[in-house]
C-alpha positions as CSV (number, residue, x, y, z in Angstrom):
1,X,10.5,-30.8,3.4
2,X,12.3,-29.9,0.5
3,X,10.9,-30.8,-2.8
4,X,12.0,-31.3,-6.2
5,X,11.4,-31.3,-9.8
6,X,7.2,-31.3,-11.1
7,X,6.2,-30.5,-7.3
8,X,8.7,-27.8,-6.4
9,X,7.7,-25.9,-10.1
10,X,4.0,-26.5,-8.9
11,X,4.2,-25.3,-5.6
12,X,6.6,-22.2,-7.0
13,X,3.9,-21.4,-9.7
14,X,1.0,-21.3,-6.7
15,X,2.3,-19.5,-3.9
16,X,4.0,-16.9,-6.2
17,X,1.0,-16.2,-8.4
18,X,-1.2,-16.0,-5.2
19,X,0.8,-13.3,-3.9
20,X,1.2,-11.6,-7.0
21,X,-2.5,-11.8,-6.6
22,X,-3.1,-10.3,-3.7
23,X,-0.7,-7.6,-4.3
24,X,-2.1,-6.4,-7.9
25,X,-5.0,-5.7,-5.8
26,X,-3.3,-3.4,-3.7
27,X,-2.6,-1.1,-6.5
28,X,-4.7,-2.2,-9.2
29,X,-7.7,0.2,-8.0
30,X,-5.5,3.4,-7.8
31,X,-5.5,4.0,-11.6
32,X,-9.5,3.4,-10.9
33,X,-10.4,5.4,-8.4
34,X,-12.2,8.5,-10.9
35,X,-13.9,5.8,-12.7
36,X,-14.9,4.2,-9.6
37,X,-16.2,7.9,-7.7
38,X,-18.4,8.4,-10.8
39,X,-19.7,5.0,-10.9
40,X,-20.6,4.8,-7.3
41,X,-21.6,8.8,-6.7
42,X,-18.9,9.7,-4.8
43,X,-16.0,12.1,-5.0
44,X,-11.9,11.4,-5.2
45,X,-11.1,11.4,-1.5
46,X,-14.7,9.1,-0.3
47,X,-13.5,6.2,-2.7
48,X,-9.9,6.2,-1.2
49,X,-11.6,4.3,1.4
50,X,-11.3,1.2,-0.7
51,X,-7.6,1.5,-0.5
52,X,-7.7,2.5,2.7
53,X,-10.0,-0.8,3.9
54,X,-7.9,-3.1,2.4
55,X,-4.9,-2.2,4.1
56,X,-6.5,-1.8,7.4
57,X,-7.5,-5.5,7.1
58,X,-3.8,-5.9,6.5
59,X,-3.0,-4.5,8.8
60,X,-4.8,-6.4,11.5
61,X,-4.4,-10.0,10.0
62,X,-0.8,-9.7,9.1
63,X,0.4,-10.2,12.7
64,X,-1.9,-12.3,13.3
65,X,-1.3,-14.9,10.7
66,X,1.3,-17.0,12.6
67,X,-1.1,-18.0,15.3
68,X,-4.0,-18.4,13.0
69,X,-2.1,-20.9,10.7
70,X,-0.6,-22.9,14.1
71,X,-4.3,-22.6,15.2
72,X,-6.0,-23.9,11.7
73,X,-3.0,-26.0,10.3
74,X,-1.3,-24.2,7.9
75,X,-2.8,-25.8,4.5
76,X,-6.6,-25.4,5.7
77,X,-5.8,-21.7,6.8
78,X,-4.2,-20.9,3.3
79,X,-7.2,-22.6,1.5
80,X,-9.7,-20.5,3.3
81,X,-7.9,-17.4,2.7
82,X,-8.2,-18.1,-0.7
83,X,-11.3,-18.9,-0.8
84,X,-12.3,-15.6,1.0
85,X,-10.1,-13.5,-1.3
86,X,-12.0,-14.7,-4.2
87,X,-15.7,-14.7,-2.8
88,X,-14.8,-10.9,-1.7
89,X,-13.4,-10.1,-5.2
90,X,-16.7,-11.1,-6.9
91,X,-18.6,-9.0,-4.3
92,X,-16.5,-6.3,-4.5
93,X,-17.3,-6.4,-7.9
94,X,-21.1,-6.3,-7.6
95,X,-21.0,-3.8,-5.0
96,X,-23.6,-0.8,-5.6
97,X,-22.8,1.8,-2.8
98,X,-19.7,3.0,-1.5
99,X,-20.0,1.2,2.1
100,X,-21.0,-2.1,0.5
101,X,-17.4,-1.9,-1.7
102,X,-15.8,-0.9,1.5
103,X,-17.0,-3.7,3.7
104,X,-16.0,-6.3,0.9
105,X,-12.5,-4.5,0.5
106,X,-11.9,-5.1,3.9
107,X,-13.0,-8.8,4.0
108,X,-10.6,-9.3,0.6
109,X,-7.8,-7.8,2.8
110,X,-8.5,-10.1,5.5
111,X,-7.8,-13.3,3.2
112,X,-5.2,-11.6,1.2
113,X,-2.9,-10.8,4.1
114,X,-3.2,-14.6,5.0
115,X,-2.3,-15.2,1.2
116,X,0.7,-13.4,1.2
117,X,1.9,-14.3,4.6
118,X,1.6,-18.2,4.3
119,X,2.5,-18.1,0.4
120,X,6.2,-17.0,1.4
121,X,6.3,-19.5,3.9
122,X,5.0,-22.5,1.9
123,X,7.5,-21.6,-0.9
124,X,10.4,-21.4,1.5
125,X,9.2,-25.0,2.6
126,X,9.9,-26.3,-0.7
127,X,13.7,-25.4,-0.9
128,X,16.7,-26.6,1.4
129,X,17.9,-24.2,3.9
130,X,21.1,-23.4,1.3
131,X,18.6,-22.5,-1.6
132,X,16.3,-20.0,0.4
133,X,18.2,-17.0,-1.1
134,X,16.8,-18.5,-4.2
135,X,13.2,-18.6,-2.8
136,X,13.5,-15.3,-1.4
137,X,14.6,-13.8,-4.9
138,X,11.9,-15.5,-6.5
139,X,9.1,-14.1,-4.1
140,X,10.9,-10.6,-4.1
141,X,10.1,-10.5,-7.8
142,X,6.2,-11.7,-7.1
143,X,6.2,-8.7,-4.2
144,X,7.3,-6.2,-6.7
145,X,5.5,-7.4,-10.2
146,X,2.1,-7.1,-8.2
147,X,1.9,-3.9,-7.2
148,X,4.0,-3.1,-11.2
149,X,1.2,-5.1,-12.7
150,X,-1.4,-3.7,-11.2
151,X,-1.9,-0.1,-12.6
152,X,-0.9,-0.9,-15.7
153,X,-4.0,-4.2,-15.9
154,X,-6.1,-1.9,-14.1
155,X,-6.0,0.8,-16.9
156,X,-6.6,-1.5,-19.6
157,X,-9.8,-3.2,-18.0
158,X,-10.7,0.4,-17.7
159,X,-10.6,1.5,-20.8
160,X,-11.7,-1.3,-22.7
161,X,-14.3,-3.1,-20.2
162,X,-15.7,-1.5,-16.6
163,X,-14.0,-0.6,-12.9
164,X,-15.8,-3.9,-11.7
165,X,-13.8,-6.3,-14.0
166,X,-10.9,-5.3,-12.0
167,X,-12.2,-7.3,-9.5
168,X,-13.7,-10.1,-11.3
169,X,-10.2,-10.9,-12.8
170,X,-9.4,-12.6,-9.4
171,X,-12.0,-15.4,-9.5
172,X,-10.5,-17.7,-12.3
173,X,-7.1,-17.1,-11.0
174,X,-8.5,-17.6,-6.9
175,X,-10.0,-21.1,-8.0
176,X,-6.9,-22.4,-10.0
177,X,-5.1,-21.1,-7.4
178,X,-7.3,-23.0,-4.4
179,X,-7.5,-26.3,-6.8
180,X,-3.7,-26.5,-7.0
181,X,-2.8,-25.6,-3.4
182,X,-5.5,-28.4,-2.7
183,X,-3.9,-31.1,-4.6
184,X,0.2,-30.2,-4.5
185,X,0.4,-28.5,-1.0
186,X,1.0,-31.0,1.9
187,X,0.4,-30.3,5.9
188,X,3.1,-30.4,8.0
189,X,3.6,-33.0,10.2
190,X,1.1,-32.4,12.9
191,X,-0.4,-28.7,12.0
192,X,-3.6,-27.9,13.3
193,X,-3.9,-30.5,16.0
194,X,-2.5,-29.0,19.1
195,X,-5.4,-26.5,19.3
196,X,-5.5,-26.9,23.2
197,X,-2.3,-25.8,23.3
198,X,-2.7,-22.3,21.7
199,X,-3.9,-19.4,24.1
200,X,-6.0,-17.2,21.8
201,X,-5.7,-13.1,22.7
202,X,-8.9,-12.3,22.2
203,X,-8.8,-8.8,24.3
204,X,-5.7,-7.9,22.4
205,X,-7.0,-8.4,18.7
206,X,-10.3,-6.8,19.8
207,X,-8.4,-3.7,20.9
208,X,-6.3,-3.9,18.0
209,X,-9.6,-3.5,15.7
210,X,-11.2,-0.8,17.3
211,X,-7.8,1.2,18.1
212,X,-6.7,1.2,14.2
213,X,-10.3,1.2,12.8
214,X,-11.5,4.3,14.7
215,X,-7.8,6.1,14.3
216,X,-7.9,5.6,10.6
217,X,-11.7,6.9,10.9
218,X,-10.4,10.0,12.5
219,X,-7.5,10.6,10.0
220,X,-9.9,9.9,7.0
221,X,-12.8,12.0,8.2
222,X,-11.4,14.8,10.5
223,X,-10.5,17.3,7.4
224,X,-14.1,17.1,6.2
225,X,-16.1,17.2,9.4
226,X,-13.9,20.1,10.7
227,X,-11.9,17.4,13.2
228,X,-13.2,17.8,17.0
229,X,-16.0,20.4,16.3
230,X,-18.1,17.4,15.2
231,X,-19.0,15.0,18.0
232,X,-18.6,12.0,15.8
233,X,-14.9,12.9,15.4
234,X,-15.0,13.2,19.0
235,X,-15.9,10.0,19.4
236,X,-14.1,8.1,17.5
237,X,-10.9,9.9,18.6
238,X,-12.0,8.7,22.4
239,X,-12.4,5.1,21.1
240,X,-9.2,5.2,18.7
241,X,-7.4,5.9,21.9
242,X,-9.3,3.3,24.5
243,X,-8.1,1.5,21.8
244,X,-4.7,1.8,21.2
245,X,-3.4,2.4,25.0
246,X,-6.0,-0.8,26.0
247,X,-3.8,-2.8,22.9
248,X,-0.3,-1.8,24.4
249,X,-1.2,-2.4,27.6
250,X,-2.4,-5.6,26.7
251,X,0.3,-6.4,24.8
252,X,3.0,-6.1,27.0
253,X,1.1,-7.5,30.1
254,X,-0.4,-11.0,29.0
255,X,1.7,-14.4,28.3
256,X,1.3,-15.1,24.9
257,X,0.6,-12.0,23.1
258,X,-1.1,-11.7,19.5
259,X,1.6,-8.9,18.5
260,X,5.1,-9.0,20.9
261,X,5.1,-4.8,21.5
262,X,7.9,-6.1,24.0
263,X,10.4,-6.4,21.2
264,X,10.3,-3.0,20.7
265,X,12.5,-2.7,23.7
266,X,15.1,-3.8,21.7
267,X,17.0,-0.6,20.2
268,X,17.5,-1.9,16.6
269,X,13.9,-3.4,16.2
270,X,12.7,0.3,17.0
271,X,14.5,2.1,15.3
272,X,13.9,-0.1,12.2
273,X,10.0,0.0,12.3
274,X,10.4,3.9,12.2
275,X,12.3,3.4,9.0
276,X,9.7,1.1,8.0
277,X,6.9,3.4,9.0
278,X,7.9,6.0,6.7
279,X,8.8,3.2,4.2
280,X,5.0,2.1,3.9
281,X,4.3,5.7,3.7
282,X,5.8,6.7,0.9
283,X,5.1,3.8,-1.2
284,X,1.3,4.3,-0.5
285,X,1.1,7.8,-0.5
286,X,3.0,8.2,-4.1
287,X,1.1,5.2,-5.8
288,X,-2.4,6.8,-4.5
289,X,-0.9,10.6,-5.4
290,X,0.8,9.9,-8.9
291,X,-2.3,8.1,-10.3
292,X,-4.8,10.9,-9.0
293,X,-2.6,13.7,-10.3
294,X,-2.1,12.1,-13.7
295,X,-5.9,11.5,-14.3
296,X,-7.1,14.4,-12.9
297,X,-4.7,17.0,-13.6
298,X,-2.6,15.9,-16.7
299,X,-5.2,14.3,-18.6
300,X,-3.8,10.9,-18.5
301,X,-6.4,7.9,-19.3
302,X,-6.5,4.9,-16.7
303,X,-4.4,2.8,-19.2
304,X,-1.6,5.7,-20.2
305,X,-0.9,6.0,-16.4
306,X,-0.5,2.5,-16.2
307,X,1.6,2.1,-18.6
308,X,3.9,4.9,-17.2
309,X,4.5,2.6,-14.4
310,X,5.1,-0.5,-15.9
311,X,8.6,0.1,-17.5
312,X,10.4,2.0,-15.2
313,X,9.0,0.1,-12.3
314,X,10.3,-3.3,-14.2
315,X,13.6,-2.0,-12.4
316,X,12.5,-2.9,-9.3
317,X,12.2,-6.7,-10.3
318,X,15.2,-7.2,-12.2
319,X,17.0,-5.5,-8.9
320,X,15.1,-8.1,-5.9
321,X,16.9,-11.2,-6.8
322,X,20.3,-9.1,-6.6
323,X,19.3,-7.3,-3.6
324,X,18.6,-11.2,-2.2
325,X,21.9,-12.4,-3.2
326,X,23.8,-9.5,-1.8
327,X,21.7,-10.0,1.2
328,X,22.5,-14.0,1.5
329,X,26.4,-13.4,1.5
330,X,25.6,-11.1,4.4
331,X,25.9,-7.4,3.0
332,X,24.8,-5.3,5.7
333,X,21.2,-3.7,5.3
334,X,22.0,-0.1,6.1
335,X,24.2,1.3,3.2
336,X,21.2,-0.4,1.3
337,X,18.5,1.4,3.0
338,X,20.2,4.7,3.3
339,X,20.7,4.9,-0.4
340,X,17.2,3.5,-0.6
341,X,15.9,6.1,1.0
342,X,17.6,8.9,-0.6
343,X,16.9,7.7,-4.1
344,X,12.9,7.6,-3.0
345,X,13.3,11.6,-1.4
346,X,14.7,12.2,-5.1
347,X,11.9,10.6,-7.1
348,X,9.5,12.4,-4.6
349,X,11.4,15.7,-5.0
350,X,11.6,15.3,-8.6
351,X,7.6,14.4,-9.0
352,X,7.0,17.6,-7.1
353,X,8.8,19.6,-10.0
354,X,6.9,18.5,-13.1
355,X,5.3,21.1,-15.3
356,X,1.4,20.7,-16.2
357,X,2.3,19.9,-19.7
358,X,4.6,16.6,-19.1
359,X,4.3,13.8,-21.3
360,X,4.0,10.1,-20.3
361,X,7.6,9.4,-21.1
362,X,8.6,12.3,-18.9
363,X,7.5,10.4,-15.8
364,X,10.0,7.1,-16.6
365,X,13.3,8.5,-14.9
366,X,11.7,9.8,-12.0
367,X,9.7,6.6,-11.8
368,X,12.9,4.3,-12.3
369,X,14.7,6.0,-9.7
370,X,11.1,5.1,-7.0
371,X,11.6,1.6,-8.5
372,X,15.3,1.3,-7.6
373,X,14.9,2.9,-3.9
374,X,12.3,0.7,-3.4
375,X,14.3,-2.6,-4.1
376,X,16.7,-1.4,-2.0
377,X,14.4,-0.7,1.1
378,X,12.0,-4.0,1.3
379,X,14.4,-7.0,1.7
380,X,16.9,-4.8,3.9
381,X,14.1,-3.8,6.4
382,X,13.1,-7.2,6.7
383,X,16.7,-8.6,7.7
384,X,17.8,-5.5,9.6
385,X,14.3,-5.9,11.9
386,X,16.0,-9.1,13.5
387,X,19.7,-8.0,13.8
388,X,20.5,-8.1,17.8
389,X,17.3,-10.4,18.4
390,X,17.3,-14.0,19.5
391,X,16.3,-16.6,16.8
392,X,13.3,-17.6,18.6
393,X,11.9,-13.9,18.3
394,X,12.7,-13.7,14.7
395,X,9.4,-14.1,13.5
396,X,7.7,-11.7,16.2
397,X,10.1,-9.3,15.2
398,X,9.2,-9.3,11.6
399,X,5.7,-9.5,11.9
400,X,5.8,-6.3,14.0
401,X,8.1,-4.9,11.8
402,X,5.6,-5.7,8.8
403,X,2.2,-4.4,10.7
404,X,4.0,-1.2,11.4
405,X,4.4,-0.8,7.7
406,X,1.5,-1.5,6.6
407,X,0.4,1.2,9.4
408,X,2.2,3.5,7.5
409,X,0.6,2.8,4.3
410,X,-3.1,3.2,5.5
411,X,-2.0,6.6,7.3
412,X,-0.3,7.6,4.8
413,X,-3.4,7.8,2.5
414,X,-5.4,9.7,5.1
415,X,-2.7,12.1,5.5
416,X,-2.4,12.7,1.8
417,X,-6.1,12.8,1.9
418,X,-6.2,15.7,4.3
419,X,-2.7,17.3,3.2
420,X,-4.7,17.8,-0.2
421,X,-7.6,18.8,1.0
422,X,-5.7,21.8,3.0
423,X,-3.5,22.7,0.6
424,X,-6.6,22.9,-2.1
425,X,-8.5,25.2,-0.1
426,X,-5.2,27.6,0.3
427,X,-4.0,27.4,-3.3
428,X,-7.9,28.0,-4.5
429,X,-8.2,31.1,-2.2
430,X,-5.2,32.5,-3.6
431,X,-6.0,31.9,-6.9
432,X,-9.6,33.4,-6.9
433,X,-8.1,36.1,-5.1
434,X,-6.6,37.1,-8.7
435,X,-10.4,37.4,-9.8
436,X,-12.2,40.5,-9.8
437,X,-13.5,43.1,-12.0
438,X,-10.7,45.2,-12.0
439,X,-8.0,42.5,-12.5
440,X,-6.8,43.3,-16.0
441,X,-5.7,39.3,-16.7
442,X,-9.1,38.5,-15.5
443,X,-11.2,40.7,-18.1
444,X,-8.6,40.1,-20.6
445,X,-8.9,36.4,-20.4
446,X,-12.9,36.3,-19.8
447,X,-13.2,38.5,-22.6
448,X,-11.6,36.3,-25.3
449,X,-13.1,33.5,-24.0
450,X,-16.9,35.3,-24.5
451,X,-16.0,36.4,-28.3
452,X,-14.8,32.5,-28.8
453,X,-17.8,30.6,-27.3
454,X,-20.0,33.1,-29.0
455,X,-18.4,32.7,-32.5
456,X,-18.4,28.8,-32.1
457,X,-22.4,28.6,-30.3
458,X,-23.7,31.9,-31.3
459,X,-24.8,32.3,-27.6
460,X,-26.1,35.9,-26.4
461,X,-23.2,37.6,-24.4
462,X,-25.0,36.4,-21.0
463,X,-25.2,33.0,-21.7
464,X,-21.7,33.6,-23.0
465,X,-20.1,35.6,-20.2
466,X,-21.9,32.4,-17.3
467,X,-20.1,29.7,-19.5
468,X,-16.7,31.4,-19.7
469,X,-16.8,32.3,-15.8
470,X,-17.4,28.3,-15.2
471,X,-14.7,27.5,-17.9
472,X,-12.4,29.6,-15.4
473,X,-13.9,28.3,-12.5
474,X,-13.0,24.8,-13.5
475,X,-9.4,26.1,-14.7
476,X,-9.1,27.3,-11.3
477,X,-9.9,24.2,-9.6
478,X,-7.6,21.9,-11.6
479,X,-4.7,24.3,-10.9
480,X,-5.4,24.4,-7.6
481,X,-5.2,20.2,-7.4
482,X,-2.0,20.7,-9.3
483,X,0.1,22.5,-6.9
484,X,-1.4,20.5,-4.1
485,X,-0.2,17.1,-5.0
486,X,3.0,18.5,-5.5
487,X,2.8,19.4,-2.1
488,X,2.1,16.0,-1.5
489,X,5.0,14.7,-3.4
490,X,7.5,17.1,-1.0
491,X,5.6,16.3,2.3
492,X,7.0,12.8,1.5
493,X,10.2,14.0,0.5
494,X,10.4,15.6,4.4
495,X,9.6,12.3,5.8
496,X,12.2,10.1,3.8
497,X,14.9,13.0,4.3
498,X,14.1,13.4,8.2
499,X,14.9,9.9,9.0
500,X,17.7,9.3,7.7
501,X,20.3,10.4,10.3
502,X,18.6,7.6,12.9
503,X,20.9,5.3,11.0
504,X,22.9,6.1,14.0
505,X,20.9,3.8,16.1
506,X,20.8,0.9,13.6
507,X,22.9,-2.3,14.7
508,X,25.2,-3.8,12.1
509,X,26.1,-7.2,12.7
510,X,28.3,-10.1,10.4
511,X,25.3,-12.8,10.5
512,X,26.3,-16.8,9.8
513,X,24.9,-18.6,7.3
514,X,22.6,-20.4,9.7
515,X,21.3,-16.8,11.1
516,X,20.8,-15.6,7.6
517,X,18.5,-19.4,6.8
518,X,16.7,-18.4,9.9
519,X,15.9,-15.3,9.3
520,X,14.5,-15.6,5.8
521,X,12.9,-18.4,7.0
522,X,11.2,-16.4,10.0
523,X,10.2,-13.3,7.0
524,X,8.4,-16.0,5.4
525,X,6.3,-17.1,8.5
526,X,5.6,-13.5,9.5
527,X,5.5,-11.4,6.6
């Protein structure tokens, strides 16, 4: 039921705040990876699991949110999810090992995925159908504002406090949102009272967890374990295959599947999910690689990295309501998607061309282009997913589409880690090939460094030579990582350009006002 006045304002504040809190946590850790790795005694590649674990949890919970909300009642499910998210945030901040923080980040992602989905559904119910484009615009601003604030907020906390506090800030916000939800969010008539009529696809859910979990492990650890020469990777690959095949078979054969895979038989939805997967891959991978590049190679602090992302990304915050309004008036999603993908490819290509001595302001234009591309992809892809589907299948199609987006993001981070490791080894070998006793440049550089070290420290020539060689080695490592990060941005560019021709397989259809309202409502229930 649509609400008015103060009650509506509180619902808007509560739901958007909960969604922003969840989305902040998808990016707030990105600028803290170096500090977290140092604090827990692991490397950057291992600590990236805190991002991946969160994304995998989202992949699992997002397509199940509609079912769980029906089974337990939407308000109850929302409250419990908020509590899970808040408690898990505290336990993430208290973690003292890599395994511990990965486990609690996964639990946090389970609660967070539900927050994002259910917040939008509750928000849409507070508005009349004709005003739901306004709700979509408000929520769209939150969708962009959360990831935008994350790196800046995280950088400030890292610089002035500690990495643990990036999780602790969720606690007061979570408590306040829980109280407001308890008192101001009403239950829908009859919600959670018809459990006997709701069947649970236990087998499909189990296969989904096994398939996605083990596949992600293979993708994350394959390079480090030398792929199939490792018995662990072979076993995990077998389990991943069993899980994925079992999941597909189960979802196509059971009467009430957890994820309605049969909808992929619709050509438009099938090809839309390809675009969505690439969009997720690009969004997650770029927001993972960029902070590591700026801090590990370019020497930015965590706070400087966050600030460099804040101003240009606000472009998307301003654009989202405009895009929502244009979509509500029936503008086709296809031209927006094409332009969005081209813009993101341009951003990736520009990022692959940065010099090692760039400043923070030099990233403003590329990141603004990225933000503009994001705003032209997010909502249009959700709406494009339901073109050609019956209204009864809207929620299932959007849930499936959003699951694919999260999968693309999780797999993108794994792909980036493996590709960076491969390219780093190649570049490192190429650079070290120029270091030998007879190389003129090497001899001159080493001699200059030895003389400088001796003049500053008073070391003997033997000690100074060892220090000079150590500094040269560190310089080569830095250069090899720099080149490998640029290669990763080029790879992202290829993905975005390669899928654009597939737009010829997407359907266009002028929607009625009722269909637009129905698709937005479905998006809110299956985000």
